[in-house]
DRENDRENNU-460429 format. One record per residue (C-alpha): x, y, z; residue number from 0. Coordinates in pm, 1 decimal. Each point is the difference from the previous one (the first is absolute). Layout:
BEGIN
     east    north       up num
        X        Y        Z NUM
...
***
This chain:
BEGIN
     east    north       up num
   -434.6   2674.0   1553.0   0
    102.0   -326.8    103.7   1
    378.3   -136.2    -38.0   2
     32.1   -197.3   -317.4   3
    137.6   -290.5    182.4   4
   -316.2     -4.4    237.0   5
   -207.5     14.0   -307.2   6
    151.8   -314.6   -134.0   7
    -51.6   -178.7    324.0   8
   -355.9     72.7     -1.6   9
    -59.3   -179.1   -348.5  10
   -216.7   -317.5     25.0  11
     37.2   -236.9   -282.7  12
    -60.1   -355.8    -47.7  13
    266.6   -224.4    168.7  14
     90.2   -197.1   -303.5  15
     49.0    319.4   -205.1  16
    233.8    147.3    285.4  17
    211.8   -328.8     28.5  18
     35.2    -22.3   -357.3  19
    136.4    351.3     -6.1  20
    251.0    -81.4    269.8  21
    167.5   -255.4   -214.5  22
     68.4    268.8   -250.8  23
    184.1    206.4    246.0  24
    370.0   -163.7    -29.6  25
    -16.9     56.6   -364.4  26
   -118.6    379.5     -6.3  27
    194.6    211.8   -204.7  28
    -75.1    367.1     63.5  29
     89.7    143.9   -330.9  30
   -168.7   -264.4   -210.6  31
   -292.0    -73.9    208.5  32
    -95.3    333.1    115.4  33
     46.5    139.4   -349.2  34
   -250.5   -229.0   -130.4  35
   -246.6     24.8    295.0  36
      4.5    377.8    -40.8  37
     42.5     11.7   -368.7  38
    258.6    253.6     64.8  39
    341.9     71.9   -125.1  40
    138.6    194.9    290.5  41
    -73.8   -167.9    350.1  42
   -131.4    204.2    288.8  43
    147.9    -66.1    349.9  44
   -156.3   -276.9    192.2  45
   -266.4    225.8    186.3  46
   -134.8    154.8   -314.7  47
     20.5   -346.9   -152.8  48
   -193.4   -150.6    249.0  49
   -286.2    254.3    -30.9  50
    -26.6    -47.8   -374.3  51
     13.0   -383.7     55.4  52
   -284.4     20.0    243.2  53
   -198.8    197.0   -239.1  54
     63.7   -280.2   -255.9  55
    -76.0   -276.7    208.0  56
   -338.3    164.2    128.9  57
   -113.7     -6.7   -346.4  58
    132.8   -367.4    -62.7  59
   -168.0   -106.9    312.4  60
   -339.8    162.8   -107.0  61
     39.2   -200.6   -314.5  62
     47.6   -313.4    214.4  63
   -297.4     59.7    218.8  64
   -228.8     72.5   -286.9  65
    133.1   -276.6   -204.1  66
     84.2    195.6   -307.8  67
    128.2   -161.3   -319.8  68
    322.7    218.2     -9.6  69
    105.9   -112.1    351.3  70
    333.1   -178.6      6.0  71
    105.1   -181.0    310.8  72
    362.3      3.3   -125.5  73
    -20.8    390.9    -33.5  74
   -144.7      7.8    347.1  75
    291.4   -204.0    159.8  76
    256.4    208.9   -183.3  77
   -131.0    308.7    145.5  78
    -32.8   -152.9    346.6  79
    370.0   -101.4    -37.8  80
    121.4    361.2    -89.9  81
   -222.7    125.2    307.4  82
    159.7   -231.7    226.5  83
    362.5     54.2   -113.5  84
    -41.3    358.6    -30.9  85
   -122.7     18.0    346.5  86
    302.9   -202.2    121.9  87
    219.0    285.0   -164.6  88
   -171.9    256.4    165.7  89
     22.6   -160.3    323.9  90
    378.5    -57.4    -29.7  91
     48.1    363.5   -107.8  92
   -198.1    113.1    298.5  93
    217.3   -214.9    227.1  94
    324.4    100.3   -153.7  95
   -116.2    375.5     62.4  96
    -90.1    -65.5    349.2  97
    350.6   -178.3     75.0  98
    170.7    292.6   -168.6  99
   -193.9    252.5    215.1 100
     66.7   -213.3    307.5 101
    371.7      9.3    -61.6 102
     46.8    350.2    -57.6 103
***
């Protein structure tokens, strides 16, 4: 199975959708936004969150592609923001672990 960060980097989405999501990164609040995106009370770690978000995003992207009435661009952007931010959290955790291993 591919690394979750590799999976995210392989996503191909419209440029405007990605640019819009990037604007939401600064305001991301993991507790509030991830809880709402996953519809969960307890939050998983970033790796597990990414997997769940990718499953949700695949459904939402299929709705976009097939022009379904229930498609919401705002919801799609919210999921993409969460994906981007969770990826950043996971990367920083991996970097911190690598640095700790190098020190000791």
